[in-house]
N, C-alpha and C positions, 0 to 999 in steps of 0.2 A: 504494500500500500504506500503510495507516494503522493504527497501533497504538492500540487502545482499552483503557482500563482495564477490568478485570472488574467486574461489578455490585458495588456497595458500596465500590469503590476510587475515589479521586479521580485527577486528571490526574498527580499526582506519582508514582503507581504506574507509569504509562506512561513517564514521564521516567526513573524508576529503571531500568526494563527497558532503555530505549535506552542509558542510561549504562553499564550492564554489558555490553551487546552491542557497544559501539563501541570498547572498549579490550581489549587482550589480557588474558586472564584464564584461570584454571583452573576447570573445571566444578565442582569441589567448593566453591570459594569462591563461585561464582555461586549454586549451590543453597543454600548456607547463608545468603547475603544474601537470596535470594528467600523463604526460610522465615521470616525475621524479619518479613516483611510479611504472613504468613499467620496464620490462626487455628489453634489446636491441632486443630480438627476438619477442617481443610482437608487434602486429599491432593495431593501433588505428584508428577507423572509426568515421567519423563525419556524422551522419544521419540527413538529413535536407529535408524539403519539398521544392518543387520548388517555391512556393509562397515566401518563405523566401530567397531562393537561388538567386532569381532574383535581390536582393539588396546586394548581398555579396561583390560586388566591392566597396561598400560604407563603409564596416566595417573597423574597426581599424586594420591596418597591415594585411589586407586580403590576400595579396600576400603570406605572410609567412605561412598562414594557410595551403596552398596547399603543402608546403614542410614538414609540421609537422604531417599531417595525411592524410588518404585516405578519399574521400568523396563518400557517397551514397546519391543520390538525388531521392526522391520520386516524380515522375512526375505526371502530370495530362493530360487529353486529351486537345488538343489545343496548347500544347507547342511543339516546334520543337528543333532539335539539334542546329540550328542557334540561337534560343532564349537562350539556355543554354550557348553556347559559348559566346554570347554577354553579358552575365551577369558577366563573369569573370573579375577580376581586370584588369585594362588597360594593364599592362605589360605582362599579360598572355593571353590576348584576341587576337584571330586571326583577321586579317584584314577582313573587311566586304565583300570584293570580294571573299575571301576564304570561308566564311560561307554561302554566298548567295545560293549556290546550295543545302544546307541542310535546307533551310527554309520550305520545305514541308515534310521533313522527321521527323516523330514523335520522341520525346525525349525518347529513350529507348536504351538499350544496354550499351556499354562503349564508352566514348568519351576520346580519348587519344591525347593529344597535348603536345608540349614541356613544361615540368614542371608541367603538370596536367594530372591526370587520374580520371575521374568521372565514377562511376557506377550508371546507371540510372535505377530506378525501374519503370516499367510502369504498373504493375498489382496491384497497390494499389487502392483498390476499395472504399476508404473512400470519401464520398462527403462532407467532412468537413476539414477545415484547422486549424492549431494551431492559426492562426491570428483570425479566426472567434470565436474560443473559448475564446481567450483573450478579444476580443471586447465585447462578451456577458457578461463575468465576470465583466468587467469595467462598462458596462451599467446595471449591476445587473439583467440581464435576466437569466432565467434558462438554465443550460447546461446539464441536465440529458440526453437529447436526443443525446448529442455528446460524453459523457464519462461515464464510469461505476460509480456507486454510491461512491465507495471508492476513486476514483480519484477526484470526485466533493468535497467530504468531506475534502480531503487533501488540495485541492486548497483553500477552505474556511478557514480551520484551520491555514494554513501557511500564509494566506493573500496575495496569489500570484496575480499578475496582478491588482494592485491597480489603 
């Protein structure tokens, strides 16, 4: 697995990404650092699985994340639009009576609320979550059935998910 800088960026961009990925940090800080290297016309997307997204309201300065970047949430069967809206930080979360009619509508398409636009992917056919991979690594169980060999080697080499 090799990180390449995007077109128009030099190798220091790749080094920057590796430096923020290798140390404990908060997503809001990482996003703000990333934006410093972008042009005003660039768009930044935060790709996240729904398993992690359901806890986003508990993240540090989570409300600000939604104004810093666009979100793409990889959904799973069994999650509704109401579940997604209910996971938002409290100040961005619609009232329960507003989301109740959406409790039977699958989490797909776009969810547009004041201060928030979420793009929901519903055709992600992976039966594994990043949480399961991290848990397997921490428990020293094999992960080859979840990830390609080069990803497994990278995780081991870098000592990720101790």
